[in-house]
C-alpha positions in Angstrom: -6.3 23.2 -8.3 -6.9 23.7 -12.0 -10.1 22.1 -13.3 -9.6 18.7 -14.8 -6.0 18.5 -13.6 -5.2 15.3 -11.9 -2.7 16.0 -9.1 -1.1 13.0 -7.5 -0.5 12.8 -3.7 3.3 13.2 -4.4 2.6 16.4 -6.4 0.2 17.7 -3.8 2.8 17.2 -1.0 5.5 18.8 -3.1 3.3 21.9 -3.7 2.3 22.1 0.0 5.9 21.9 1.3 8.5 22.0 -1.5 11.9 20.7 -0.7 15.0 22.6 -1.6 17.5 21.0 -4.0 20.4 19.4 -2.1 24.0 19.1 -3.3 24.8 15.9 -5.1 25.9 13.1 -2.7 29.1 11.1 -3.1 29.1 7.4 -4.0 26.7 6.1 -6.6 25.9 2.5 -7.5 29.3 0.9 -6.8 28.8 0.4 -3.1 25.8 -1.8 -3.9 27.3 -3.6 -6.9 29.7 -5.7 -5.0 27.0 -7.6 -3.1 26.7 -11.3 -3.8 24.4 -13.4 -1.8 22.7 -13.3 1.6 21.5 -15.9 4.1 17.8 -16.5 4.7 17.2 -18.3 8.0 20.8 -19.5 8.0 20.6 -21.2 4.5 21.6 -19.8 1.2 18.5 -18.2 -0.5 20.0 -18.3 -4.0 20.0 -14.6 -4.5 22.8 -13.4 -6.7 24.0 -9.8 -7.0 22.4 -7.5 -9.4 23.8 -5.5 -12.4 26.2 -7.9 -13.8 27.9 -9.5 -10.8 26.2 -12.9 -11.5 23.4 -13.7 -13.9 20.0 -14.8 -12.5 19.1 -18.2 -13.8 17.0 -21.2 -12.9 19.3 -23.9 -11.6 20.1 -26.6 -14.2 17.4 -29.3 -14.1 15.1 -27.3 -11.8 11.4 -27.4 -12.6 9.6 -24.4 -13.9 7.5 -23.2 -10.9 5.3 -21.0 -13.0 2.1 -22.5 -14.3 1.6 -20.0 -17.1 3.2 -18.5 -20.2 4.2 -14.9 -20.0 1.8 -12.1 -21.1 3.3 -9.5 -23.4 3.3 -5.8 -22.4 0.5 -3.9 -24.1 -1.6 -0.7 -23.9 -5.0 -2.3 -24.4 -8.0 -1.0 -22.4 -8.8 -4.3 -20.9 -7.2 -7.0 -18.7 -4.8 -9.4 -20.4 -4.2 -12.8 -18.8 -2.2 -15.8 -19.9 -3.5 -18.4 -22.3 -5.8 -20.8 -20.6 -7.0 -18.2 -18.1 -10.0 -15.9 -17.9 -11.2 -13.0 -15.8 -14.4 -11.3 -14.7 -15.5 -8.4 -12.6 -16.6 -9.2 -9.0 -17.5 -5.7 -7.8 -17.2 -2.2 -9.1 -17.3 1.3 -7.7 -21.0 2.1 -7.0 -22.3 -1.5 -7.1 -25.0 -1.8 -4.4 -24.4 -4.2 -1.5 -28.0 -4.4 -0.4 -31.2 -5.1 -2.4 -32.8 -1.8 -1.3 -30.1 0.3 -3.0 -30.5 1.4 -6.5 -28.1 0.3 -9.2 -25.3 2.6 -10.1 -26.4 5.6 -12.3 -23.6 6.7 -14.6 -25.3 9.9 -15.3 -25.6 11.1 -11.7 -22.8 9.0 -10.4 -24.9 8.3 -7.3 -25.6 10.3 -4.1 -24.2 10.4 -0.6 -27.0 8.1 0.5 -26.5 5.5 -2.3 -22.7 5.6 -2.0 -22.9 4.8 1.7 -24.6 1.5 0.8 -22.5 0.7 -2.3 -19.0 -0.5 -3.1 -16.4 2.3 -2.6 -14.1 3.8 -5.1 -10.4 3.0 -6.0 -10.2 -0.3 -4.3 -6.8 -1.3 -3.0 -5.6 -3.9 -0.5 -7.9 -6.8 0.2 -8.2 -10.1 2.1 -10.6 -13.1 1.8 -12.0 -14.7 5.0 -14.1 -17.8 5.4 -16.7 -18.9 7.8 -18.8 -22.1 7.5 -18.3 -22.3 3.8 -19.0 -18.6 3.2 -16.5 -16.2 1.7 -16.2 -12.6 3.1 -14.0 -10.2 1.2 -12.6 -7.1 3.0 -11.5 -4.4 0.5 -9.8 -1.0 1.1 -10.8 2.2 -0.8 -7.9 4.5 -1.1 -9.3 7.7 -2.6 -11.8 8.8 -5.2 -11.2 9.8 -8.8 -12.4 13.4 -8.6 -12.5 14.0 -12.4 -14.6 10.8 -12.8 -16.8 10.9 -9.7 -17.5 14.6 -10.2 -17.1 14.7 -13.9 -20.7 15.8 -14.3 -19.7 19.0 -12.4 -18.3 22.1 -14.1 -14.9 22.0 -12.4 -14.6 18.2 -12.0 -14.8 18.9 -8.3 -17.6 18.5 -5.6 -20.0 21.4 -5.8 -22.7 20.6 -3.3 -22.6 19.3 0.3 -24.0 16.0 -1.0 -21.2 15.8 -3.5 -18.7 16.2 -0.6 -20.4 13.6 1.5 -20.6 11.2 -1.5 -16.9 11.5 -1.8 -16.4 10.7 1.9 -18.7 7.7 1.6 -16.6 6.3 -1.2 -13.6 6.0 1.1 -12.9 3.5 3.8 -13.5 -0.2 3.6 -16.1 -2.5 2.0 -16.8 -5.9 3.6 -18.9 -8.1 1.4 -19.8 -11.7 1.1 -19.1 -13.1 -2.3 -20.1 -16.5 -3.8 -19.2 -18.5 -6.8 -21.9 -19.7 -9.1 -21.2 -21.3 -12.5 -17.5 -20.3 -12.2 -18.4 -16.7 -11.6 -17.9 -14.8 -8.4 -20.3 -12.0 -7.4 -21.5 -10.1 -4.3 -24.2 -11.6 -2.2 -26.7 -8.8 -1.9 -28.0 -8.2 1.6 -25.6 -10.7 3.3 -25.5 -10.2 7.1 -21.7 -9.8 6.7 -22.0 -6.9 4.3 -20.7 -3.7 5.8 -19.4 -0.2 4.8 -16.8 1.4 7.0 -16.3 5.1 6.2 -14.8 8.3 7.5 -17.9 8.5 9.8 -17.6 5.1 11.5 -16.8 5.2 15.2 -13.4 3.7 16.1 -11.7 3.0 19.4 -8.3 4.5 19.9 -6.1 1.9 21.5 -2.5 1.5 22.4 0.2 3.9 23.5 -1.4 7.2 22.3 -4.8 6.5 23.7 -6.0 9.4 25.8 -2.8 11.5 25.2 -3.4 15.3 25.2 -2.4 15.4 21.4 -5.3 13.0 20.7 -8.0 15.0 22.6 -10.5 17.1 20.7 -13.6 19.1 21.4 -15.8 16.2 20.3 -13.6 13.6 22.1 -12.0 15.3 25.2 -10.8 12.0 26.5 -9.0 11.1 23.3 -10.3 7.6 23.1 -12.9 7.5 20.2 -12.2 8.7 16.7 -14.5 8.9 13.7 -13.6 7.0 10.6 -10.8 5.9 8.4 -9.8 7.1 4.9 -7.1 6.8 2.3 -6.9 3.1 3.0 -4.1 1.7 1.0 -2.6 -1.7 1.6 -3.7 -4.2 4.2 -2.7 -7.1 6.4 -4.4 -9.9 8.2 -3.7 -11.3 11.6 -3.3 -15.0 12.6 -6.4 -14.6 14.8 -8.6 -13.7 11.8 -8.9 -10.0 11.7 -8.3 -7.5 9.0 -5.7 -4.6 9.1 -6.5 -1.6 7.0 -3.7 1.0 6.6 -4.2 4.8 6.5 -1.8 6.3 4.0 -2.1 9.8 2.6 -4.5 11.0 5.3 -3.0 14.5 5.2 -4.6 15.5 1.9 -8.1 15.8 3.5 -7.3 18.6 6.0 -7.5 22.3 5.3 -7.8 25.6 7.1 -10.6 28.2 6.9 -8.0 30.7 8.1 -5.6 31.5 5.3 -3.2 33.1 7.8 -2.9 29.8 9.8 0.7 28.6 10.0 0.9 24.8 10.2 3.4 23.6 12.9 6.6 21.8 12.0 5.0 18.6 13.2 2.2 19.1 10.6 4.6 20.0 7.9 6.5 16.7 8.5 3.3 14.9 7.6 2.3 17.2 4.7 -0.6 18.8 6.6 -1.2 22.3 5.4 -3.9 24.9 4.7 -5.1 23.4 1.5 -6.6 19.9 0.9 -6.4 17.6 -2.1 -9.6 19.1 -3.6 -12.2 17.1 -1.7 -13.5 20.0 0.5 -14.3 17.8 3.5 -13.9 20.7 5.9 -16.9 22.4 4.2 -19.3 19.8 5.6 -17.2 18.3 8.5 -15.5 20.9 10.7 -13.1 18.4 12.2 -11.1 18.6 9.0 -10.4 22.3 9.6 -7.0 22.4 11.3 -7.4 26.0 12.4 -10.4 25.0 14.5 -9.4 21.5 15.5 -5.6 21.3 15.5 -5.5 17.8 17.2 -7.7 16.0 14.7 -4.9 15.1 12.2 -3.1 13.4 15.1 -5.9 10.8 15.1 -5.3 9.7 11.5 -2.4 7.8 9.9 -2.7 4.5 11.8 -3.4 0.9 11.2 -7.0 0.0 12.0 -7.9 -3.6 13.1 -11.4 -4.8 11.9 -13.2 -8.0 12.6 -14.7 -8.7 9.2 -16.9 -11.6 10.5 -18.7 -9.4 13.2 -20.6 -6.5 11.6 -21.3 -5.1 15.1 -17.7 -4.9 16.1 -16.0 -1.5 16.6 -12.8 -1.0 14.6 -9.7 -0.2 16.6 -6.9 2.3 15.7 -3.8 0.5 16.9 -1.6 3.5 17.7 1.3 1.3 19.0 2.1 0.5 15.4 3.0 4.1 14.8 1.6 7.0 12.8 2.8 7.6 9.3 1.7 7.0 5.7 1.1 3.3 6.1 1.3 1.3 3.0 0.5 -2.2 4.3 1.1 -4.5 7.3 3.0 -7.8 6.9 2.3 -9.9 10.0 4.4 -12.9 11.0 4.5 -15.0 14.2 8.1 -15.4 15.4 9.3 -18.8 16.7 8.7 -17.8 20.3 5.1 -16.7 19.5 5.7 -12.9 19.5 3.8 -11.1 16.7 5.9 -9.1 14.3 4.4 -6.5 12.0 6.6 -5.1 9.1 5.4 -1.7 7.7 6.5 0.8 5.1 6.0 4.6 5.1 5.2 5.5 1.5 6.8 8.8 0.9 10.1 9.8 -0.6 12.9 9.5 2.0 10.8 7.9 4.7 11.4 4.7 6.6 10.8 1.0 7.1 9.4 0.0 10.5 8.9 -3.2 12.6 6.6 -3.7 15.6 7.3 -6.6 18.0 4.5 -7.5 20.5 5.2 -8.0 24.1 2.7 -10.8 24.3 2.7 -14.1 22.5 0.2 -15.5 20.1 -1.5 -18.8 21.0 -4.2 -20.2 18.7 -7.5 -20.2 20.4 -6.6 -17.6 23.1 -7.9 -14.0 23.1 -5.7 -11.7 21.2 -7.3 -8.4 22.1 -4.2 -6.4 23.0 -1.4 -8.1 21.1 -1.1 -5.0 18.8 -1.3 -2.6 21.7 1.8 -3.4 23.6 5.2 -3.9 22.2 8.4 -2.3 20.8 8.6 -0.2 17.6 11.7 -0.1 15.5 13.0 1.7 12.4 15.4 0.1 9.9 19.1 1.1 9.3 20.6 -0.4 6.2 24.4 -0.4 5.9 26.1 -0.4 2.5 28.0 -3.5 3.6 24.8 -5.6 3.3 24.0 -5.7 7.0 21.6 -3.7 9.1 19.8 -3.3 12.3 16.4 -2.4 13.7 16.8 0.7 15.9 14.2 0.8 18.7 12.2 4.0 19.1 12.2 4.8 22.8 12.2 8.1 24.8 15.9 7.5 25.5 16.9 6.9 21.9 14.7 9.6 20.3 14.8 12.3 23.0 11.0 12.4 23.0 9.0 12.7 26.2 7.0 9.5 26.0 6.1 6.4 24.0 2.8 8.1 23.2 4.5 11.0 21.5 6.7 8.5 19.6 3.6 6.8 18.3 2.0 10.1 17.2 5.2 11.7 15.8 6.8 8.4 14.5 8.6 10.0 11.6 10.4 12.4 13.9 11.4 9.5 16.1 12.8 7.5 13.2 14.8 10.6 12.1 16.2 10.9 15.6 17.7 7.4 15.5 19.1 8.0 12.0 17.1 5.3 10.3 17.8 4.9 6.5 15.8 7.1 4.2 14.2 4.8 1.6 12.9 5.1 -1.9 9.2 5.2 -0.9 8.7 1.9 1.0 5.5 0.4 -0.1 4.2 -3.1 0.5 6.1 -5.6 2.6 5.7 -9.4 2.2 7.1 -12.2 4.3 7.9 -15.5 2.6 5.6 -18.2 4.2 8.2 -20.9 3.4 11.3 -19.1 4.6 12.5 -16.3 6.8 13.1 -13.7 4.0 11.1 -10.5 3.9 10.6 -8.2 0.9 9.7 -4.6 0.4 8.9 -2.7 -2.8 10.7 0.6 -3.0 8.6 2.1 -5.8 10.7 5.1 -6.9 12.3 8.3 -5.6 13.1 11.1 -8.1 14.5 13.1 -5.2 17.2 10.6 -4.4 20.5 12.3 -4.3 18.9 15.7 -5.0 16.7 16.7 -2.0 16.0 15.9 1.6 12.9 14.4 3.1 10.3 16.5 4.9 12.3 16.2 8.1 15.5 17.5 6.5 17.1 14.0 6.4 19.6 13.5 3.6 18.8 11.0 0.9 22.2 9.9 -0.3 22.7 7.5 -3.1 23.9 4.0 -2.2 23.1 0.8 -0.4 19.5 -0.3 -0.8 18.8 2.9 -2.7 21.5 2.7 -5.3 20.4 5.1 -8.0 20.0 8.9 -8.1 16.7 10.4 -9.3 15.3 6.9 -9.2 12.4 6.5 -11.7 12.0 2.8 -11.7 12.2 1.5 -8.2 13.5 -1.8 -6.7 12.6 -4.6 -4.4 14.8 -5.1 -1.3 14.8 -8.2 0.7 16.3 -9.0 4.1 16.8 -12.0 6.4 16.6 -11.6 10.2 19.6 -12.9 12.1 19.3 -16.6 12.9 15.9 -16.6 11.1 14.4 -14.8 14.2 12.0 -12.1 13.2 12.3 -10.5 16.7 16.1 -10.1 16.2 17.5 -6.6 15.7 20.2 -7.6 13.2 19.5 -8.5 9.6 21.3 -9.0 6.2 19.9 -7.6 3.0 20.2 -7.6 -0.8 18.2 -6.5 -3.8 15.8 -9.1 -5.3 15.2 -6.9 -8.3 16.2 -3.5 -9.6 13.4 -2.4 -12.0 14.4 -0.7 -15.2 14.2 -0.5 -19.0 16.9 -2.5 -20.9 15.2 -1.5 -24.1 16.2 2.2 -23.5 19.2 2.1 -21.2 22.5 0.3 -20.9 23.6 1.7 -17.5 22.1 1.2 -14.0 18.7 2.3 -15.3 18.5 -0.9 -17.3 17.8 -2.9 -14.1 19.1 -6.1 -12.6 20.0 -9.2 -14.6 16.6 -10.8 -13.9 15.0 -7.9 -15.9 14.9 -8.1 -19.7 12.7 -6.7 -22.5 10.2 -9.5 -21.9 9.4 -8.8 -18.2 10.5 -5.2 -17.6 8.3 -3.0 -15.4 8.6 0.2 -13.3 7.5 1.2 -9.8 6.8 -2.1 -8.0 4.1 -1.5 -5.4 1.9 -4.3 -4.2 3.7 -7.5 -3.0 2.2 -10.7 -1.8 3.3 -14.4 -1.5 1.1 -17.2 -2.5 1.0 -20.5 -0.5 3.8 -22.0 -2.6 6.2 -19.2 -1.8 6.0 -17.3 -5.1 6.1 -13.5 -4.9 3.4 -11.6 -6.8 4.4 -8.1 -7.8 1.9 -5.3 -8.8 3.0 -2.0 -10.3 1.9 1.6 -10.1 4.3 3.1 -12.6 4.3 5.5 -15.5 2.0 4.2 -18.2 3.0 6.7 -21.0 4.8 3.9 -22.9 7.2 6.6 -24.1 10.9 7.7 -23.5 12.2 6.1 -20.3 9.1 3.9 -20.2 9.0 2.9 -23.8 7.8 -0.7 -24.3 6.5 -1.1 -20.7 2.8 -0.6 -21.6 0.2 -0.4 -18.9 0.7 -1.3 -15.3 0.8 -5.0 -14.6 1.1 -8.0 -12.2 4.1 -10.3 -12.3 5.3 -13.4 -10.4 8.8 -13.8 -9.0 10.6 -17.0 -7.9 12.7 -16.1 -4.8 14.9 -19.1 -5.4 15.9 -18.5 -9.0 15.2 -14.8 -9.2 13.1 -15.4 -12.3 10.3 -12.9 -12.9 7.4 -13.5 -15.3 4.5 -11.2 -16.3 1.2 -12.7 -15.4 -1.3 -9.9 -16.2 -1.5 -6.5 -17.8 -4.2 -4.0 -16.6 -6.3 -1.6 -18.7 -5.3 1.9 -19.6 -4.2 4.4 -17.0 -4.8 2.1 -14.0 -2.8 0.9 -11.0 -2.9 -2.8 -10.3 -3.2 -3.2 -6.6 -4.6 -5.5 -4.0 -4.5 -9.3 -4.2 -5.9 -12.3 -2.4 -6.6 -15.9 -3.2 -9.5 -18.4 -2.6 -8.4 -21.1 -0.1 -7.9 -23.7 -3.0 -5.9 -21.1 -5.0 -8.2 -21.7 -8.0 -9.1 -18.0 -8.0 -6.8 -15.0 -7.6 -8.6 -11.7 -6.8 -6.8 -8.5 -7.9 -7.7 -4.8 -7.9 -7.9 -2.4 -10.8 -7.6 1.1 -9.4 -8.3 4.4 -11.2 -8.7 3.0 -14.7 -9.0 5.8 -17.3 -7.4 8.2 -14.8 -6.1 10.4 -17.6 -9.4 10.4 -19.5 -8.4 7.9 -22.1 -9.8 4.6 -20.7 -13.3 3.1 -20.2 -12.7 -0.1 -18.2 -14.6 -2.3 -17.5 -17.5 -1.3 -19.7 -15.6 -0.3 -22.8 -16.9 2.0 -25.5 -17.5 5.4 -24.0 -18.7 4.1 -20.7 -17.6 5.7 -17.4 -14.4 4.0 -16.1 -14.9 2.4 -12.7 -12.4 0.8 -10.3 -13.1 -2.9 -9.7 -12.1 -6.1 -8.1 -11.6 -8.9 -10.7 -11.3 -12.7 -10.3 -8.9 -14.7 -12.5 -9.4 -18.4 -13.0 -8.0 -21.2 -15.1 -10.1 -22.7 -17.9 -9.2 -26.2 -16.7 -10.3 -25.4 -13.1 -6.8 -25.8 -11.7 -4.8 -23.6 -9.3 -3.8 -20.2 -10.6 -0.2 -19.4 -11.1 
């Protein structure tokens, strides 16, 4: 790729496997505009239709559930929080986790050896765990900023073998103990809980695909032990206290030493081709060469379960949850004890999934295989406001086995004609209700092209706008409030847009105005009160269609009234992603990913310092709960 040119994963996939333009599809927004309300667990959830059918408003006399005043949009190169709040950095890319590791060197940007013992790059999803009064933070690292990590190299790309290995070591997961002293959270250096999980960490392959021929390689002929995890995006946590890290754009790390190699249709569906994203991993790690090891990509794209409180534990790739570009994993326990995991596949025109365990959760019992045996479903949304989860079985998909379904999950969902969605990102389940939310971040191909499997992306229903630049948040309620049910009803919680620029469907829903407008909702999470926190990864140009929106941000939504209020604005050219709370809710931890991505920011050091992704902590000046 051109030196210094930042190529997003979307752009990379489009170059590797461009989609032809499709004819315009019939039916635009009107099929979605007549929606009114939906039922959550059998009771009215207070959701009104969007785009003018009914205005969103707090019920008369209802209390303001937000404990802060809105923050104005801006383009500052710092974090902006509400009056009466403050923030500080907890951990940054390159910060050592052990006392025997040298401090980060902005000139060299570290080495493979130092990075393997330091906080990774581009932190994303995270969860906070506790044990005996100690706090252990598990944090994903999605990718590395090549032009920053290798900005001391001529082409802004790795040049030496050590450069490549350093980039590898910056991926994966950091597990760190943190402690609060004098109202300031920081890493406990040398804690026995501290651990780096990287693309070289051994991982057990479990579930339906374990041992299948498509999982077998020269290094692992039994197909039961994989090396590493990478491009870890969103996350989840289980009720038995483990961490779920989600492998997203795993495809961009594979390449071929044989330029004449012709990737299979199965590879093309996942965006795997002869060129990688610029990391050059195959140069030092042959398993990333698809012409030599064609089964290796089948061992990536899963949800990995990690015990953050046992540094000696072996992570497990839970293949029964399917293989795709996992954004996050929202775990709920149904009324009968079955465990349900909601998941999105973050690519234009891909699908929403649900896994329902065969076994039942019981506090205190061993839960070793609850995520290994169960049923996998893909969602079908009807324009009428109903929908169903279609089970992925050999009979319904025409595939030979459940193992193949769990390896080629996208093809299985296409076979049952699930609904192609506008890039399903994070899913969040309301802890105080039965409603579930998913951010559909954007889809500029909607109504114009097909997905990688050739499935149409018509305009309508939960995806109501063509060439969707702004995204939306869809929510659904399972029939009878039962998360194991196959039927559901849905509506749109918010349609993001810009009312300062547009007066048509691009202006957004009625709960969007010039004081809270945003684009590309991404991260979603509920706090313990049932308020929905929304993080964005949108266009930060602050021009044209995005004029007035400023930098990416974090907002809070009230599911009952529909009101949305901006809580935080991030620094220049960042994505705001990853969120968790202290048990007393007096601290909210959030992620600042790829600050200064376009070369115009220097967070968190300011001046002309090297920009570094970071986890920040936000607290109230009066010591009260945040939000």
